[in-house]
C-alpha positions in Angstrom: 0.0 0.2 0.1 1.4 3.6 -1.0 2.5 5.8 2.0 -0.3 8.3 1.0 -3.4 5.7 1.3 -2.1 4.8 5.0 -4.3 6.0 7.5 -3.4 5.3 11.5 -6.0 3.8 13.5 -7.2 5.5 16.7 -4.8 3.9 19.0 -2.0 4.6 16.8 -2.9 8.6 16.0 -2.8 8.6 20.1 0.4 7.3 20.2 1.7 9.5 17.1 0.5 12.6 18.9 2.1 12.1 22.4 5.2 10.6 20.9 6.9 13.9 20.2 5.8 15.6 23.5 7.1 12.6 25.0 10.4 12.9 23.5 10.7 16.7 24.2 9.9 16.0 27.9 12.6 13.2 28.1 15.4 15.2 26.4 14.4 18.1 29.1 14.7 15.8 32.0 18.1 14.2 30.7 19.5 17.7 30.0 18.3 19.1 33.3 19.8 15.9 35.4 23.2 16.5 33.6 23.7 20.4 34.4 22.4 19.7 37.7 24.5 16.9 38.3 27.5 19.1 37.1 26.3 22.5 39.0 23.8 22.0 41.6 23.2 25.8 41.4 22.4 25.9 38.0 19.3 27.9 37.2 19.1 27.3 33.0 17.4 23.8 33.3 15.4 23.6 36.4 14.1 20.1 37.5 10.8 19.0 37.8 10.4 19.5 41.7 11.9 23.2 41.3 9.3 24.0 38.9 6.8 22.3 41.1 7.8 24.6 43.9 7.5 27.4 41.8 4.1 26.8 40.6 2.9 26.2 44.1 4.2 29.5 45.1 3.0 31.2 42.3 -0.7 29.6 42.3 -1.6 28.2 45.7 0.4 30.8 48.2 -0.9 34.4 48.7 1.6 36.8 47.6 2.8 38.8 50.8 2.7 42.1 49.1 -0.8 42.1 47.1 -2.5 39.1 49.0 -3.3 37.5 45.6 -2.7 34.4 43.9 -0.4 35.6 41.1 -0.7 33.0 38.4 -4.8 33.2 38.4 -4.2 37.1 38.8 -1.9 37.1 35.8 -4.2 34.7 33.8 -7.3 36.5 34.5 -5.9 39.8 33.3 -4.3 38.4 30.2 -7.3 36.3 29.0 -9.4 39.8 29.6 -7.2 41.6 27.4 -6.9 38.9 25.0 -10.8 38.3 24.8 -11.5 42.2 24.2 -8.8 42.4 21.4 -10.1 39.3 19.6 -13.9 40.2 20.0 -13.3 43.8 18.5 -10.9 42.4 15.9 -13.7 40.0 15.1 -16.3 42.6 14.6 -14.1 45.1 12.6 -12.5 42.4 10.7 -16.0 40.8 9.6 -17.7 44.4 9.0 -14.8 45.6 6.8 -14.5 42.2 5.1 -18.0 42.3 4.0 -18.0 45.6 2.6 -14.9 45.6 0.9 -15.7 42.1 -0.4 -19.2 42.9 -1.4 -19.8 46.5 -2.6 -17.1 47.5 -5.2 -18.1 51.0 -4.7 -16.4 50.7 -1.2 -13.9 48.4 -1.9 -11.8 50.7 -4.5 -10.6 52.8 -1.3 -10.9 50.3 1.3 -8.9 47.1 -0.2 -5.7 49.2 -0.9 -5.6 50.4 2.7 -6.1 47.2 4.5 -3.5 46.1 2.3 -1.1 48.8 3.6 -2.2 48.7 6.9 -1.5 44.8 7.3 2.2 45.4 6.3 2.7 47.7 9.2 4.2 45.9 12.2 2.3 46.4 15.0 5.2 46.2 17.7 6.9 49.0 15.9 3.9 51.3 16.7 3.6 50.2 20.3 5.4 53.4 21.6 2.8 55.4 19.5 -0.1 53.5 21.3 1.2 54.3 24.6 1.5 58.0 23.5 -1.8 58.1 22.1 -3.8 56.0 24.4 -1.6 55.7 27.8 -0.1 53.0 29.6 -3.9 51.7 30.4 -5.7 48.8 29.3 -6.8 50.2 26.3 -3.1 50.4 24.5 -3.0 46.7 24.9 -6.1 46.0 23.4 -5.5 48.1 20.7 -2.2 46.3 19.9 -4.2 42.9 19.4 -6.5 45.0 17.4 -4.4 46.9 15.2 -2.2 43.7 14.9 -4.9 41.1 13.6 -7.8 43.2 12.3 -6.3 43.8 8.9 -5.4 40.2 8.4 -9.0 39.1 9.6 -10.7 41.6 7.0 -8.1 40.8 3.9 -9.2 36.9 4.4 -13.0 37.7 5.0 -12.8 40.2 1.8 -11.5 37.4 -0.6 -14.0 34.9 0.8 -16.8 37.2 0.0 -15.2 37.6 -3.6 -15.7 33.8 -3.7 -19.1 33.3 -2.9 -21.1 32.1 -6.1 -22.6 34.8 -8.4 -25.5 32.3 -8.4 -26.3 33.0 -4.7 -26.3 37.2 -5.5 -28.5 36.6 -8.7 -30.9 34.3 -6.8 -31.2 36.6 -3.8 -31.8 39.7 -5.6 -34.3 38.3 -8.1 -36.5 37.4 -5.3 -36.2 40.7 -4.4 -33.7 41.1 -1.7 -32.3 44.3 -0.8 -28.5 44.9 -0.8 -28.7 45.0 3.1 -30.9 41.7 3.1 -28.4 39.8 0.7 -25.5 41.1 2.8 -27.2 39.7 6.2 -28.8 36.7 5.1 -26.1 35.3 2.4 -22.6 36.9 3.1 -23.0 37.1 6.8 -24.1 33.5 7.0 -21.3 32.6 4.5 -18.4 34.1 6.1 -19.3 33.5 9.9 -17.4 30.0 9.9 -14.7 31.4 8.1 -14.4 34.0 11.0 -13.8 31.5 13.5 -11.3 29.7 11.6 -9.3 32.9 10.9 -9.4 33.7 14.7 -7.7 30.2 15.1 -5.1 31.4 12.2 -4.0 34.6 13.9 -4.4 33.4 17.7 -0.5 33.0 17.9 -0.1 36.5 16.6 -2.9 37.8 19.2 -0.5 36.1 22.4 2.4 37.3 20.6 1.1 41.2 20.7 -0.3 40.9 24.6 2.8 39.5 25.8 4.8 42.2 24.2 2.4 45.2 25.3 2.5 43.4 28.9 6.0 43.1 29.2 6.7 46.7 28.1 4.0 48.6 30.5 1.8 46.5 32.9 1.4 45.7 36.5 0.0 42.2 35.9 -0.3 39.7 33.4 1.5 36.6 32.1 3.8 38.5 29.8 4.4 41.2 32.9 5.4 38.2 35.2 7.6 36.4 32.8 9.7 39.6 32.0 9.5 40.6 35.9 11.4 37.4 37.0 13.8 37.1 34.0 15.9 39.4 35.7 16.6 37.0 38.6 17.0 34.1 36.1 14.1 32.5 37.3 13.5 29.9 34.9 11.8 27.8 37.1 8.8 30.3 37.3 9.6 31.2 33.4 9.2 27.9 31.8 5.8 26.7 33.7 4.4 30.1 32.6 5.6 29.4 29.1 3.8 26.1 29.2 0.6 27.5 30.9 0.3 30.5 28.0 0.9 27.5 25.5 -2.1 25.4 27.2 -4.2 28.6 27.2 -3.9 29.0 23.6 -4.5 25.6 22.6 -7.8 25.5 24.5 -8.8 28.8 23.1 -8.0 27.1 19.7 -9.8 23.9 20.4 -13.0 26.1 21.6 -12.9 27.8 18.4 -12.8 24.6 16.6 -15.5 23.0 18.5 -17.7 26.1 18.2 -17.0 26.2 14.4 -18.0 22.3 13.9 -21.3 22.5 16.5 -22.6 26.1 14.8 -21.8 25.5 11.4 -21.8 21.6 10.8 -22.4 22.1 6.9 -19.3 24.3 6.4 -16.3 22.1 5.1 -13.6 23.7 6.9 -15.6 22.7 10.2 -15.0 18.8 9.5 -12.5 17.3 11.8 
């Protein structure tokens, strides 16, 4: 049988999924053991016990200064900013994508503008955002919005243009107005694609959030990582990185599940 036609069964697939993670974990534990054996004070590759103690300190022990559980406080702050940025970006991206992909009169000025804006490195204008919006929550949310909205809008614009002309002709023939066609046809077609596009830009959204929190913030996952780096606290940094990765994966899985449940007819929603 050709390799292209070979598909793993359920147990084999699970094994193949877990294999690279197990190999990475084994490689880390071996490297950590060797470094600590040579130098017990080494901080680059902390042991599992050291990271466990750090997690216990950050997640289950009250901070002496604030009285808060730092890991959960940082998580709540970061997720609030991320959620706000994703919701605003989704609304703006859908609106701009629908308008630019459906109405030629508006596409003429919007399409080139979105192309140019999408080429601007968001991190390069972070100082401008801090100057304009201050060092509060708004500047951090706006960095996410500016960073991913043009990408969402351009993707949805292209998808709107790919909607078969037959659907538009049928809708207009049956008496639909422009607004009705946009709401009942275009938006319905683009809604599942919006969720998939959000999954694709999720990594970028986390990147912008961590960068903003690292530069100007008083809490958040990115703030904590850059705060403890001065002490070379890898026993805190590595668990935080793993936690951020897990949160990102859970967000991606949630969007994937929502797409499959809400739009089972959409081809991209199939597992």
